[in-house]
C-alpha positions, 0 to 999 in steps of 0.5 A, a space after each residue: 798540610 792540605 789534609 789538615 786544612 781540609 779537615 778543620 772546617 769539617 771538625 768545626 761543623 761537627 761541633 756546631 749544634 744542629 739548629 733543630 736541637 738548639 730550638 728544642 732546648 730554647 723551647 724547653 727553657 721557655 716552657 719551664 719559665 712559663 710553667 714557673 711563672 704560672 705556678 707563682 701566679 696561681 699559688 701566690 694569688 690563691 694564697 693571698 686570697 686565703 690570707 687577706 679574706 675570710 669566708 662566710 656562709 649566709 644562713 638567711 634571706 635577710 639580705 636579698 636580693 643581692 645576697 641569697 641564703 646559702 651564698 658564700 661571701 668573701 669578707 675582708 677583715 676590717 676594724 669596726 671604726 673603719 666601717 662606713 654607711 652603706 657597708 655590708 658587714 659580717 658581725 657577731 653580737 652575743 647580746 643579739 644571738 650567737 650566730 654570725 650575721 650579715 647586715 648593711 650599716 645605715 648609721 654610725 656613731 652620732 647619726 640620727 636614723 629615722 623611719 620613714 618619710 612619706 616614700 617609706 625611705 629611711 632618713 639619716 641626719 634628716 637626709 632621705 636615702 634612696 636605696 637601690 639595692 633593697 628587695 622589691 618589698 623593702 619600701 612597704 610600710 615599716 615600723 617607725 623608729 627614731 634612733 641616735 646612734 651612740 659613739 662606737 656603735 652601728 645601726 644595721 638593717 637587712 636589705 630585705 626589710 620585710 624579712 630581716 631580724 636587725 636593729 629594728 627588733 632590738 630597739 630596747 637594747 642600746 637602741 638596736 645598735 651593735 658595737 663596732 668592735 663586733 664587726 669581723 669583716 666587710 663583704 666584698 664578693 660572693 664566691 659560691 655558688 658559681 651562678 652567683 659569683 661576683 663582686 659587691 660594688 660599694 654603694 653610693 646611696 649615702 654619699 650625700 652625707 659625707 664620710 664615713 662612706 662605704 669602703 672601697 674594694 680590696 685586692 680580691 679581684 686582682 688576686 683572683 685574676 692572678 690565680 686564674 691567669 696562672 692556671 691558664 698559663 700552666 694549662 696552655 703551656 702544657 698543651 703547647 708542649 704536648 702538641 709540640 712533642 707529638 709533632 716531633 714524634 710524628 716527624 721522626 717516623 717519616 
Protein backbone atom coordinates (compact mmCIF):
# COMPACT_ATOMS: atom_id res chain seq x y z
CA UNK A 1 0.00 0.00 0.00
CA UNK A 2 2.71 2.38 1.01
CA UNK A 3 4.68 1.72 -2.19
CA UNK A 4 1.65 2.46 -4.40
CA UNK A 5 0.83 5.65 -2.53
CA UNK A 6 4.40 6.82 -2.75
CA UNK A 7 4.58 6.17 -6.48
CA UNK A 8 1.36 8.00 -7.39
CA UNK A 9 2.67 11.52 -6.96
CA UNK A 10 5.77 10.65 -8.94
CA UNK A 11 3.65 9.29 -11.78
CA UNK A 12 1.48 12.43 -11.86
CA UNK A 13 4.53 14.66 -11.83
CA UNK A 14 6.05 12.76 -14.75
CA UNK A 15 2.95 13.36 -16.84
CA UNK A 16 2.94 17.12 -16.23
CA UNK A 17 4.52 19.10 -19.09
CA UNK A 18 7.55 21.02 -18.13
CA UNK A 19 6.76 24.76 -17.69
CA UNK A 20 9.44 25.67 -20.22
CA UNK A 21 7.95 23.32 -22.82
CA UNK A 22 4.46 24.78 -22.28
CA UNK A 23 5.77 28.30 -22.71
CA UNK A 24 7.54 27.24 -25.87
CA UNK A 25 4.34 25.82 -27.35
CA UNK A 26 2.38 28.94 -26.39
CA UNK A 27 5.05 31.10 -28.01
CA UNK A 28 4.83 29.05 -31.21
CA UNK A 29 1.03 29.45 -31.28
CA UNK A 30 1.25 33.22 -30.73
CA UNK A 31 3.92 33.49 -33.41
CA UNK A 32 1.72 31.62 -35.86
CA UNK A 33 -1.27 33.85 -35.08
CA UNK A 34 0.83 36.99 -35.52
CA UNK A 35 2.24 35.77 -38.84
CA UNK A 36 -1.23 34.86 -40.10
CA UNK A 37 -2.59 38.27 -39.09
CA UNK A 38 0.35 39.99 -40.76
CA UNK A 39 -0.23 38.07 -43.99
CA UNK A 40 -3.94 38.94 -43.97
CA UNK A 41 -3.19 42.64 -43.48
CA UNK A 42 -0.39 42.80 -46.03
CA UNK A 43 -2.06 40.75 -48.76
CA UNK A 44 -5.52 42.16 -48.06
CA UNK A 45 -4.36 45.78 -48.07
CA UNK A 46 -2.34 45.32 -51.25
CA UNK A 47 -5.18 43.48 -53.00
CA UNK A 48 -7.72 46.15 -52.06
CA UNK A 49 -5.46 48.88 -53.44
CA UNK A 50 -5.16 46.93 -56.69
CA UNK A 51 -8.94 46.50 -56.91
CA UNK A 52 -10.06 50.01 -55.90
CA UNK A 53 -7.38 52.10 -57.62
CA UNK A 54 -5.83 52.48 -61.06
CA UNK A 55 -2.34 53.79 -61.69
CA UNK A 56 -1.24 56.36 -64.25
CA UNK A 57 2.14 57.79 -65.25
CA UNK A 58 2.22 61.53 -65.91
CA UNK A 59 3.81 62.44 -69.27
CA UNK A 60 4.11 66.24 -68.95
CA UNK A 61 4.67 69.06 -66.48
CA UNK A 62 1.23 70.63 -67.01
CA UNK A 63 0.22 69.94 -63.39
CA UNK A 64 3.33 71.28 -61.67
CA UNK A 65 4.20 71.93 -58.91
CA UNK A 66 1.92 69.35 -57.29
CA UNK A 67 2.46 66.68 -59.94
CA UNK A 68 5.72 66.27 -61.86
CA UNK A 69 6.34 64.54 -65.19
CA UNK A 70 7.22 60.92 -64.52
CA UNK A 71 5.13 60.74 -61.34
CA UNK A 72 2.91 57.68 -60.97
CA UNK A 73 -0.53 58.57 -59.63
CA UNK A 74 -3.16 56.49 -57.87
CA UNK A 75 -6.61 57.33 -59.16
CA UNK A 76 -9.92 56.06 -57.87
CA UNK A 77 -12.37 55.23 -60.69
CA UNK A 78 -15.42 57.50 -60.47
CA UNK A 79 -18.37 58.39 -62.61
CA UNK A 80 -17.86 61.67 -64.43
CA UNK A 81 -21.14 62.92 -62.98
CA UNK A 82 -19.61 62.55 -59.50
CA UNK A 83 -16.71 64.88 -60.29
CA UNK A 84 -16.67 68.28 -58.60
CA UNK A 85 -14.91 71.61 -59.04
CA UNK A 86 -11.30 71.33 -57.95
CA UNK A 87 -10.96 67.60 -58.56
CA UNK A 88 -7.81 66.47 -60.35
CA UNK A 89 -8.96 63.89 -62.88
CA UNK A 90 -7.51 61.45 -65.37
CA UNK A 91 -9.41 61.47 -68.65
CA UNK A 92 -9.15 60.65 -72.32
CA UNK A 93 -10.99 62.69 -74.92
CA UNK A 94 -10.19 61.44 -78.41
CA UNK A 95 -11.42 64.74 -79.82
CA UNK A 96 -8.34 66.29 -78.20
CA UNK A 97 -5.74 63.55 -78.54
CA UNK A 98 -5.27 59.84 -77.93
CA UNK A 99 -3.20 60.17 -74.77
CA UNK A 100 -4.56 59.98 -71.24
CA UNK A 101 -4.40 63.42 -69.62
CA UNK A 102 -4.37 64.77 -66.07
CA UNK A 103 -6.03 68.15 -65.40
CA UNK A 104 -8.02 69.99 -62.74
CA UNK A 105 -11.76 70.53 -63.13
CA UNK A 106 -12.61 74.22 -62.75
CA UNK A 107 -16.10 74.20 -64.22
CA UNK A 108 -19.00 71.74 -64.41
CA UNK A 109 -22.20 71.80 -66.44
CA UNK A 110 -23.97 75.16 -66.13
CA UNK A 111 -20.94 77.06 -64.81
CA UNK A 112 -19.62 80.20 -66.45
CA UNK A 113 -15.82 80.28 -66.32
CA UNK A 114 -14.07 83.55 -67.14
CA UNK A 115 -10.43 84.58 -67.40
CA UNK A 116 -9.46 86.72 -65.73
CA UNK A 117 -9.98 89.40 -63.08
CA UNK A 118 -7.50 92.20 -62.31
CA UNK A 119 -5.46 89.79 -60.18
CA UNK A 120 -5.32 87.23 -63.01
CA UNK A 121 -7.67 84.88 -61.19
CA UNK A 122 -10.31 82.89 -63.02
CA UNK A 123 -13.88 83.50 -61.93
CA UNK A 124 -16.58 80.86 -61.79
CA UNK A 125 -20.16 82.15 -61.80
CA UNK A 126 -18.78 85.57 -60.95
CA UNK A 127 -16.75 84.39 -57.95
CA UNK A 128 -12.97 84.90 -58.16
CA UNK A 129 -11.07 81.74 -57.28
CA UNK A 130 -7.87 81.82 -55.24
CA UNK A 131 -5.91 78.75 -56.30
CA UNK A 132 -3.00 78.09 -53.91
CA UNK A 133 -1.85 75.03 -55.86
CA UNK A 134 -0.87 76.97 -59.02
CA UNK A 135 2.71 77.12 -60.28
CA UNK A 136 4.37 80.46 -59.40
CA UNK A 137 3.85 81.73 -62.95
CA UNK A 138 0.21 80.63 -62.91
CA UNK A 139 -1.04 84.17 -62.33
CA UNK A 140 0.87 85.65 -65.26
CA UNK A 141 -1.26 87.40 -67.92
CA UNK A 142 -3.38 84.80 -69.70
CA UNK A 143 -5.48 84.57 -72.85
CA UNK A 144 -8.98 85.78 -71.93
CA UNK A 145 -11.98 83.50 -72.32
CA UNK A 146 -15.61 83.42 -71.26
CA UNK A 147 -17.21 79.98 -71.40
CA UNK A 148 -20.52 78.59 -70.21
CA UNK A 149 -20.02 74.87 -69.68
CA UNK A 150 -22.69 72.70 -71.36
CA UNK A 151 -24.53 70.10 -69.28
CA UNK A 152 -22.64 66.83 -68.93
CA UNK A 153 -19.30 68.43 -69.73
CA UNK A 154 -16.28 69.76 -67.82
CA UNK A 155 -13.88 72.67 -68.23
CA UNK A 156 -10.37 71.61 -67.22
CA UNK A 157 -7.09 73.46 -66.70
CA UNK A 158 -3.54 72.51 -65.77
CA UNK A 159 -2.07 73.91 -62.55
CA UNK A 160 0.94 75.03 -64.57
CA UNK A 161 -1.15 77.56 -66.49
CA UNK A 162 1.73 78.77 -68.65
CA UNK A 163 2.65 75.24 -69.76
CA UNK A 164 -0.59 73.30 -70.15
CA UNK A 165 -2.50 72.21 -73.24
CA UNK A 166 -5.97 72.26 -71.71
CA UNK A 167 -9.48 73.60 -72.35
CA UNK A 168 -8.09 77.01 -73.30
CA UNK A 169 -6.44 75.68 -76.46
CA UNK A 170 -9.60 73.84 -77.55
CA UNK A 171 -12.10 76.69 -77.18
CA UNK A 172 -13.28 76.13 -80.75
CA UNK A 173 -14.32 72.57 -79.91
CA UNK A 174 -17.37 72.43 -77.59
CA UNK A 175 -16.06 75.61 -75.91
CA UNK A 176 -12.98 73.69 -74.78
CA UNK A 177 -14.98 71.29 -72.63
CA UNK A 178 -14.70 67.52 -72.36
CA UNK A 179 -17.56 65.07 -71.75
CA UNK A 180 -17.76 63.95 -68.13
CA UNK A 181 -17.97 60.39 -69.48
CA UNK A 182 -14.31 60.76 -70.54
CA UNK A 183 -13.21 60.79 -66.90
CA UNK A 184 -11.46 57.59 -65.84
CA UNK A 185 -10.44 58.38 -62.27
CA UNK A 186 -10.05 61.02 -59.58
CA UNK A 187 -6.41 61.44 -58.50
CA UNK A 188 -5.80 60.81 -54.80
CA UNK A 189 -2.06 60.24 -54.38
CA UNK A 190 1.39 60.13 -55.89
CA UNK A 191 2.83 56.65 -55.34
CA UNK A 192 6.14 56.93 -57.21
CA UNK A 193 8.98 57.98 -57.05
CA UNK A 194 9.58 57.48 -53.30
CA UNK A 195 10.64 61.10 -52.80
CA UNK A 196 7.20 62.28 -53.95
CA UNK A 197 4.92 59.73 -52.32
CA UNK A 198 1.98 61.41 -50.66
CA UNK A 199 -1.77 62.00 -50.63
CA UNK A 200 -3.39 64.81 -52.61
CA UNK A 201 -5.76 66.56 -50.23
CA UNK A 202 -9.01 67.80 -51.82
CA UNK A 203 -8.83 71.54 -52.45
CA UNK A 204 -11.25 73.99 -50.82
CA UNK A 205 -10.60 76.69 -53.43
CA UNK A 206 -14.10 76.30 -54.90
CA UNK A 207 -15.97 75.80 -51.61
CA UNK A 208 -17.73 79.18 -51.79
CA UNK A 209 -19.59 77.99 -54.91
CA UNK A 210 -21.25 75.10 -53.10
CA UNK A 211 -21.72 71.68 -54.60
CA UNK A 212 -20.30 69.90 -56.46
CA UNK A 213 -17.00 70.38 -54.64
CA UNK A 214 -13.83 68.30 -54.80
CA UNK A 215 -14.49 64.73 -53.67
CA UNK A 216 -13.21 63.29 -50.43
CA UNK A 217 -10.31 60.87 -50.45
CA UNK A 218 -11.15 57.18 -50.63
CA UNK A 219 -9.73 54.28 -48.61
CA UNK A 220 -6.25 54.38 -50.17
CA UNK A 221 -4.44 55.62 -47.06
CA UNK A 222 -6.15 53.06 -44.82
CA UNK A 223 -5.39 50.23 -47.24
CA UNK A 224 -1.79 51.34 -47.60
CA UNK A 225 -1.15 51.46 -43.85
CA UNK A 226 -2.87 48.09 -43.40
CA UNK A 227 -0.41 46.57 -45.89
CA UNK A 228 2.54 48.30 -44.20
CA UNK A 229 1.38 47.18 -40.74
CA UNK A 230 1.05 43.61 -41.99
CA UNK A 231 4.55 43.61 -43.47
CA UNK A 232 5.97 45.11 -40.26
CA UNK A 233 4.17 42.52 -38.13
CA UNK A 234 5.57 39.67 -40.24
CA UNK A 235 9.08 41.10 -40.03
CA UNK A 236 8.90 41.73 -36.29
CA UNK A 237 7.42 38.31 -35.52
CA UNK A 238 10.05 36.56 -37.62
CA UNK A 239 12.81 38.54 -35.92
CA UNK A 240 11.52 37.75 -32.43
CA UNK A 241 11.20 34.07 -33.36
CA UNK A 242 14.77 33.98 -34.67
CA UNK A 243 16.16 35.69 -31.56
CA UNK A 244 14.21 33.36 -29.26
CA UNK A 245 15.44 30.29 -31.15
CA UNK A 246 19.03 31.50 -30.96
CA UNK A 247 18.69 32.13 -27.23
CA UNK A 248 17.39 28.58 -26.69
CA UNK A 249 20.27 27.06 -28.64
CA UNK A 250 22.81 29.04 -26.64
CA UNK A 251 21.14 28.03 -23.37
CA UNK A 252 21.13 24.38 -24.43
CA UNK A 253 24.91 24.35 -24.86
CA UNK A 254 25.54 25.39 -21.29
